[in-house]
C-alpha positions as CSV (number, residue, x, y, z in Angstrom):
1,M,-44.7,-75.2,59.8
2,K,-45.7,-77.6,62.5
3,A,-43.9,-78.6,65.6
4,A,-44.0,-81.8,67.6
5,K,-42.4,-82.9,70.8
6,L,-40.7,-86.2,70.3
7,S,-41.0,-87.7,73.8
8,D,-39.7,-91.0,72.5
9,R,-36.4,-89.6,71.5
10,G,-33.2,-89.3,73.7
11,L,-29.9,-87.6,73.2
12,V,-26.3,-88.9,73.5
13,R,-23.4,-86.3,73.3
14,V,-20.0,-87.4,72.1
15,S,-17.6,-84.6,72.8
16,G,-13.8,-84.0,73.0
17,P,-11.0,-83.5,70.5
18,D,-11.3,-87.0,69.0
19,A,-15.1,-87.0,68.7
20,R,-15.5,-86.9,65.0
21,G,-12.7,-89.3,64.3
22,F,-13.8,-91.7,66.9
23,L,-17.4,-91.9,65.4
24,Q,-16.1,-91.9,61.8
25,G,-14.6,-95.4,62.2
26,L,-17.7,-96.8,63.9
27,V,-21.0,-95.5,62.3
28,T,-22.4,-95.7,58.7
29,G,-22.7,-92.0,58.1
30,N,-19.8,-89.7,57.3
31,V,-19.2,-87.6,60.5
32,Q,-16.2,-85.7,59.2
33,T,-18.3,-83.9,56.5
34,L,-21.3,-83.3,58.9
35,E,-22.1,-79.6,58.6
36,P,-23.7,-77.2,61.1
37,G,-27.5,-77.2,60.6
38,E,-27.7,-80.8,59.3
39,A,-29.1,-83.8,61.0
40,R,-27.7,-86.9,59.1
41,W,-29.0,-90.4,59.6
42,A,-26.5,-93.1,60.6
43,A,-26.4,-96.4,62.4
44,L,-24.0,-98.4,64.7
45,L,-24.0,-101.9,63.3
46,S,-22.9,-105.4,64.7
47,P,-19.8,-106.9,63.1
48,Q,-22.3,-108.9,61.0
49,G,-23.7,-105.7,59.6
50,K,-27.0,-105.6,61.3
51,I,-28.5,-102.4,62.8
52,L,-28.0,-102.2,66.6
53,F,-28.8,-98.4,66.9
54,D,-29.9,-95.7,64.5
55,F,-29.9,-92.0,65.1
56,L,-29.6,-88.6,63.6
57,M,-26.2,-86.9,64.0
58,S,-25.8,-83.2,64.3
59,A,-22.9,-80.9,65.1
60,A,-22.6,-78.8,68.2
61,D,-19.2,-76.9,68.9
62,D,-16.7,-79.8,69.7
63,A,-19.4,-82.4,70.0
64,V,-21.6,-84.6,67.9
65,L,-25.1,-85.0,69.1
66,L,-26.9,-88.4,68.5
67,D,-30.7,-88.0,68.5
68,V,-31.6,-91.7,69.3
69,K,-34.6,-93.7,70.6
70,A,-34.9,-92.8,74.3
71,E,-35.0,-96.4,75.4
72,Q,-31.8,-97.0,73.5
73,A,-29.7,-94.1,74.8
74,A,-28.2,-95.8,77.8
75,D,-27.2,-98.8,75.8
76,L,-25.7,-96.7,73.1
77,V,-23.6,-94.9,75.7
78,K,-22.4,-98.3,76.9
79,R,-21.6,-99.6,73.5
80,L,-19.7,-96.5,72.4
81,T,-17.8,-96.4,75.7
82,M,-16.7,-99.9,74.9
83,Y,-15.1,-98.8,71.7
84,K,-13.5,-95.7,73.4
85,L,-10.1,-97.2,74.4
86,R,-7.5,-94.3,74.3
87,A,-9.6,-91.9,72.2
88,Q,-10.0,-88.4,73.8
89,V,-13.8,-88.4,73.9
90,E,-16.6,-88.3,76.5
91,V,-19.9,-90.0,75.9
92,A,-22.8,-88.7,77.9
93,N,-26.5,-89.6,78.0
94,E,-28.3,-86.2,78.1
95,T,-31.9,-87.5,77.5
96,E,-33.2,-86.3,80.9
97,K,-32.1,-82.7,80.3
98,S,-32.8,-82.4,76.6
99,T,-35.9,-82.4,74.4
100,V,-36.1,-83.2,70.7
101,I,-38.6,-81.2,68.7
102,A,-39.5,-82.0,65.1
103,L,-40.3,-79.1,62.7
104,Y,-42.1,-80.1,59.5
105,G,-44.9,-79.5,57.1
106,G,-43.7,-76.2,55.7
107,P,-40.6,-74.0,55.3
108,V,-38.3,-74.4,58.2
109,A,-36.0,-71.6,59.3
110,E,-34.3,-73.1,62.3
111,G,-33.0,-76.3,63.7
112,A,-30.9,-79.0,62.0
113,R,-32.2,-80.1,58.5
114,D,-33.3,-83.8,58.5
115,S,-31.3,-85.0,55.5
116,R,-33.3,-88.3,55.1
117,H,-35.8,-86.6,52.7
118,P,-36.1,-83.1,51.3
119,D,-39.6,-82.7,53.0
120,M,-38.8,-84.3,56.4
121,G,-38.1,-80.9,58.0
122,A,-35.7,-80.3,60.8
123,R,-34.8,-81.3,64.3
124,L,-34.5,-78.8,67.2
125,I,-32.8,-79.8,70.4
126,V,-33.6,-77.7,73.4
127,A,-33.2,-77.9,77.2
128,A,-36.0,-79.9,78.7
129,A,-36.9,-77.1,81.1
130,S,-37.6,-74.7,78.2
131,A,-39.3,-77.2,75.8
132,D,-42.9,-76.1,76.5
133,A,-42.2,-72.5,76.2
134,T,-40.3,-73.2,72.9
135,L,-43.3,-75.2,71.6
136,L,-45.6,-72.3,72.4
137,T,-43.5,-69.9,70.2
138,L,-43.8,-72.5,67.4
139,G,-47.5,-72.7,67.5
140,G,-48.0,-75.5,70.0
141,D,-47.4,-79.3,69.9
142,H,-49.0,-81.2,67.1
143,G,-48.0,-84.5,68.7
144,L,-46.2,-87.8,67.9
145,A,-49.1,-89.2,65.9
146,D,-49.2,-86.2,63.5
147,Y,-45.4,-86.4,63.0
148,A,-45.6,-90.1,62.4
149,A,-48.1,-89.6,59.7
150,H,-45.9,-87.0,58.1
151,R,-42.9,-89.6,58.2
152,I,-44.9,-92.4,56.8
153,A,-46.3,-90.4,54.0
154,L,-42.7,-89.8,52.9
155,G,-41.8,-93.4,53.1
156,V,-39.2,-93.0,55.9
157,P,-38.8,-96.1,58.2
158,E,-38.5,-95.9,62.0
159,G,-36.5,-98.5,63.9
160,G,-38.4,-100.7,66.3
161,V,-41.6,-100.5,64.3
162,D,-40.7,-100.8,60.6
163,F,-37.5,-102.8,61.1
164,A,-36.2,-104.8,64.1
165,Y,-32.9,-103.8,65.8
166,G,-30.3,-106.6,65.7
167,D,-32.1,-108.2,62.8
168,A,-32.2,-105.8,59.8
169,F,-29.3,-104.8,57.5
170,P,-29.1,-101.1,56.6
171,A,-30.4,-101.7,53.0
172,E,-33.5,-103.6,54.3
173,A,-34.3,-100.3,56.4
174,D,-33.7,-98.2,53.2
175,M,-30.7,-96.5,54.9
176,D,-29.0,-96.5,51.5
177,L,-31.9,-94.7,49.9
178,F,-32.3,-92.0,52.7
179,N,-28.7,-90.9,53.1
180,G,-28.0,-93.2,56.1
181,V,-24.8,-94.9,54.6
182,D,-21.8,-93.4,53.0
183,F,-20.1,-96.0,50.9
184,K,-17.1,-93.8,50.1
185,K,-16.1,-92.8,53.7
186,G,-14.0,-95.8,54.4
187,C,-14.4,-98.5,57.1
188,F,-17.0,-98.7,59.9
189,V,-18.2,-101.6,62.0
190,G,-20.0,-104.1,59.7
191,Q,-18.8,-102.2,56.5
192,E,-17.7,-105.3,54.6
193,V,-21.1,-107.0,54.7
194,V,-22.9,-103.8,54.0
195,A,-20.7,-102.9,51.1
196,R,-20.9,-106.5,49.6
197,M,-24.8,-106.3,49.6
198,H,-24.7,-102.9,48.0
199,Y,-22.4,-103.6,45.2
200,R,-23.6,-107.1,44.4
201,A,-27.3,-105.9,44.6
202,T,-28.3,-108.8,46.8
203,V,-30.9,-107.0,48.8
204,R,-34.0,-109.3,48.9
205,T,-36.0,-107.4,51.5
206,R,-36.9,-103.7,52.0
207,V,-39.2,-101.4,53.8
208,T,-41.7,-100.3,51.1
209,K,-44.5,-97.8,51.2
210,V,-48.0,-99.3,50.7
211,L,-51.5,-98.1,50.4
212,L,-54.1,-99.8,52.5
213,E,-57.5,-101.0,51.5
214,G,-59.2,-101.8,54.7
215,V,-58.3,-101.6,58.4
216,A,-54.7,-100.8,59.0
217,P,-53.0,-104.1,60.3
218,P,-50.9,-103.7,63.5
219,P,-47.1,-103.5,63.2
220,G,-45.6,-107.1,63.0
221,E,-48.7,-108.6,61.3
222,T,-47.8,-111.1,58.6
223,I,-48.3,-110.1,54.9
224,T,-49.1,-112.8,52.4
225,A,-49.1,-113.2,48.6
226,G,-51.3,-116.2,47.9
227,D,-50.2,-119.0,50.3
228,K,-46.7,-117.5,50.8
229,A,-45.5,-115.1,53.5
230,A,-44.3,-112.0,51.8
231,G,-43.4,-109.7,54.7
232,T,-44.5,-108.0,57.8
233,M,-46.5,-104.8,58.4
234,G,-44.8,-101.7,60.0
235,S,-46.3,-98.3,61.0
236,S,-49.3,-96.8,59.2
237,A,-51.5,-93.7,59.2
238,G,-54.3,-92.4,57.1
239,G,-54.5,-95.4,54.7
240,V,-50.7,-95.4,54.0
241,G,-48.3,-97.8,55.6
242,L,-44.7,-99.1,55.5
243,A,-44.1,-102.8,55.1
244,L,-41.0,-104.9,55.3
245,L,-41.4,-106.9,52.1
246,R,-39.7,-109.8,50.4
247,L,-39.1,-108.3,46.9
248,D,-38.9,-111.6,45.1
249,R,-42.3,-112.7,46.4
250,V,-43.9,-109.4,45.7
251,E,-42.7,-109.7,42.1
252,E,-44.0,-113.2,41.8
253,A,-47.4,-112.1,43.2
254,T,-47.5,-109.2,40.7
255,Q,-46.8,-111.5,37.7
256,A,-49.3,-114.0,39.0
257,G,-52.0,-111.3,39.6
258,L,-52.2,-112.2,43.4
259,P,-52.9,-109.4,45.8
260,L,-50.8,-108.7,48.9
261,K,-52.9,-109.1,52.0
262,S,-52.6,-108.8,55.7
263,G,-55.7,-110.3,57.3
264,E,-58.5,-109.0,55.3
265,T,-56.7,-105.8,54.2
266,V,-55.3,-105.5,50.7
267,L,-51.9,-103.7,50.3
268,R,-50.9,-102.0,47.1
269,L,-47.4,-100.7,46.3
270,A,-47.5,-96.8,46.5
């Protein structure tokens, strides 16, 4: 097992007697069935169904912890507070006093299991003051880059690099494939649009795992199929990458025998 300090992650605590019910009506994941020892992917969407924030939810006593991009934590608190109304909940940004550690690469006996993929591992949330000592007991810090390579190899997207906040629908970010949307839980913000795309199978764009033949293109680089734009490059590591691709144009390119390219690098579907 490896451990990595995720210095790019923050923590928002939603607590109080109405915490689960409050979040249940807002986010894409099922909060009511969230079990101890589980980290479940979910998102808060715009009314138009696009991802504003994504996070891993875990249960802690009377609270739900939201493991979110550190740079988004303050804005997530503001957005949730806007929805609060008379609900008996407290929403707090605990990024400064908490550290998120990823456990991965082997059998994991502690932390909250990351339910996005059977091999993702787990998330461990500790007090910031004790993070370094905890990492020592876990064999040291393997770093963000090593954990990113693990994530990419499993095909799991990351917001802000593999899809753009405020622009991507959950299905485009593969949230429906990695247990990030519960279509049976009832209403949530943007639910009508998301459900319509799902049941009518109208998703034209998805984050897709690719193999790279050449130098890895930077995130955001255009991918072409012949003379047509077919998508944009996301994160990559060790000759494997994630790309946001137009599925219809990929199919056309395959049928025509045209390679997908980003600059001089050829991309092949994994």
